[in-house]
N, C-alpha and C positions, 0 to 999 in steps of 0.2 A: 866410627864410622862412616864410610863414603858417603857423601853428597846424601847426607841425611835429608838435607830440606828440600833434595827432589827440584833444585836450579841449574843445576851444570847444565850449559848449552842451551838455555833459554833466554827469549829477548825480552826488555822490559825499558820500557820509554818513562823517564824519571823528565816530569815539568816541573818549570821552576827554578831553574841553577841558576845562583845570583851571584856565587863566590865562594872561597873554600871553606867557610865556616856555618856553610846554609845547611839545611836539613836535606833537600835534594841532595849536596854532594856526598853527604854521610851515607844516608841511603846507597847513593849508586855506587859507592866504595864498598858498602858490605855487599851488594849483590855480585859484583865482581870476586872478592873472595869467595862468595857460595860459587861461584864457575858461571856466574848469567851474563850474557850481554848484555851492555846499558848502553842506552841510545838518551842522548838530552835536546831539552827543549831551554830556548832564554828568552827573554822578551825581546831584545835586539840584535842587530848586525853589529853592533859599536860592541855590544857584553858579550857577544861571544867573540870578536875579536880579543877583548881586554883579556880572556880567558885561556885565549890558544893555548900559553906555556900550561896552564893546569890540564886542561884537557888532553892536549899532549894526543890527538889525530882521533880523538874517538870521536864518532857521530855525533854531531849536534846541527838542531833546526832552529830558526827562529819562531817564533810565534806569539805574540802580542795577544793575549784574550780580552783586551780591552777593543778590537776591531772587529768589524762583524766578519765572519768566515773564517775568522784567524784559525780556528781549528778543521775546517777546513780543508784550509792551505796547507796546514801541518800534514795533514792525511797524505797529500796528496805528494808529499815533500818526500816522505818515506819509502824508500826504492823498494819495490816487491820482493827484491833479493833478500831483504830482511827478512822476510817471511811472519809467520803470526808470533803476534805480541801475546806473551803470557805474562804479560800484568801493566799496570799504568798504575804511575803516582801523581797525584796530584799536590803539588808542594808552592802552591802560590795564594800569597795573598795581598792586598794593597789599602790603606785608608791615608788619607790626607790629615797629617798632623801639623802641617806646618805650621798653623795658626795657634798652634798647640791645641790643651783636649777642652771642649765647651762643654757643658753641660748636657747630656743626653736631649733634651726637648729643644734646644738649638741647634740640633743637626740640620746641616741643611740638604735638600731633597738631592740637591745634582751630587753633593759629595757623598750622600748613603748609597745612593742607586749606583753609582759610578764602583763604588765597593763591592756592591752585590753581584756586580756584572764580572769582575776581576777575582771576587775572593770566594764567591760561593755558585753564580750558574753556570760558569765556567767549566766545571765539572759535567755539566748535563751536556754541554754541547763537544766537550771533549770525546766522552762517551759515546755521542752521537755519531761523531765523523769517524771515530774509531772503530766503530763495530764491527767493519767488514775485517778489520784488519786484527781484532782481538781473537785468541784462540777460546772455544766452545766453554773452556773451564780458566779463562785467563781472573787474574784478580784482580783490583783496583781499590788503590789505597789513597786517601786526603789525610791530609796532616790538619786536625781538629787544634782544641784546646782543653785542658783538664777539665772544665765545666762552664758549663755556658748561664749554670744558675744566678752564679753571683754577680754582683753589679761592681766591677771594679772600675772606676772611674777614671783614670787613666786610659783603657783602652778602649776608650769611647765607644761609638756605635760596631767597631769593629764584632766585638762579644756574641749581639743577639746574630750577624750575619755571619759568624762561624756555625752558629746554632741553625740556620739556616744549609750551611754546609754539610752537618750532618744529616740535618732533615733529608735534603738532596740525595745522600748516599742510600738511604736507607729505602726512599721510592726508587732509585734508581735498581735498588736490589730487587725489587717486587718488580719493577716493567721489563728487565733482563730477563726474569725467571721464564718468560711466555715464551723463549726462542733459544736459550740457553742457559748454561748454571756459569756464567760470569759472577763474580761475587764484588762486593761494592761493601769497605769498611772504612771506617775512621783511625788514626789514633790521636787522641787527644792527651797532647802534652800538658804538663807541666811548665812553670816558664823557663826558659831556655837562656842560652849565651849565644846569641849570635847578630850580625850586623843589622840584622833589620830590626832585630827587637830594641836596638841601641837606639834607635831613631823617635821609639815610643818615650813624650816627656813624664817622668817618674818612673821609670822602668827598673832603675837598680835597685831604687829603696823597696820596689815592690817582690825583686826576685830574690831579695835578701830575706827579708821577711819569708816568702814562700818556703825559703830554704830553711829557716826555724822551724815551720812545722813541719817538714817531713819528718817521718820517724827515725830516719838514719841522720837527721840533722847535716844531710848532703845534698845539693840540690842535684837534679834527673840529669845529666848530662845528652848533646846531641847524638853522641853513641848508642846510645841505651835508646833513647826515641828510635833511631833508625833499626836496631836491632828486633824491634816491635813490628817494625812497616816491616821487615823481610819475611819475617816470621807469617805475616799475614797474605805476604805475595807468594809463597811458599804453597804445595798440594799439601804441606802436613798442615794446614791452616782449615781444609776443604769444610769441615763442618761448620765453620763460623762464619754468616751473611749476615748483613744489615746491622753490622755490631760498632760499639764506640768502645775504643779499646782504651783507659785510661793508662796512664805510664808517668806518675808525681810522685812517685814514691809514699806514698799514703799522706801527702798535706791533705785531701779532702776530708780527711776524718776525725784531723788533730788539732782543732782550733783551741781545745781546750789544754795544750801542751802545758803540763807548768810551768817550764822555763821563758816561754813566752807571755802566760797571765804574769808572771810575776815581776816578767822585766816591764810590762806593761802598767801595771799598777803602780810600780815604782816611777815610774815617767810620767805618771797624770799626777 
């Protein structure tokens, strides 16, 4: 069936592009395959220059959400000729693990609040600044993690902040419902192989462990997460709002997998 997703000719802004392996690029590529026009934002002008060959002339704007009024400036940069935005993707996260992961109770105020601004509150600022540009039935999708209830030590303070991101999406869904049908959802992905995740201490071990917990014994791919995001961006998901769509191949309810249990006991 031609254009089943109903995205052909629609314009979507993808925020947070960092490299070819990023979720943002995977989502943008899938959107283009569906016939959508994709606009990107990156953190710095230097990053945009580095990605010149990858972007190949695609519209790309600079937006460092750590800076005050960055979202407002982004909205001003996008030409009126681009028309309404049918979708917005928030694929932005930051935590400073440069000094290694500390116990949660040793989290420093400045580091925590900085991560809250970039990883969670920026969704609120982008939604507010871009509100006049969003179509009445636009879809906003933010990238979360498969569960914020587990206490993964090596994810440090970013896990509760991702929980805040999910809560922000729900509250934005309610807030925007007063004047539009704009939807807000999150795609909550299991561990992925991305350049950003490689910088998290101990991430590889957790990634391999998570892979063993999936029902299929094969980790979730960035492409699968992108597919879920594209579905939520499409009119085909019009009945889904304020939700977190978990994409982790069943990892979250397979903790007593026989193979994993046996290997754990043998190792002990």
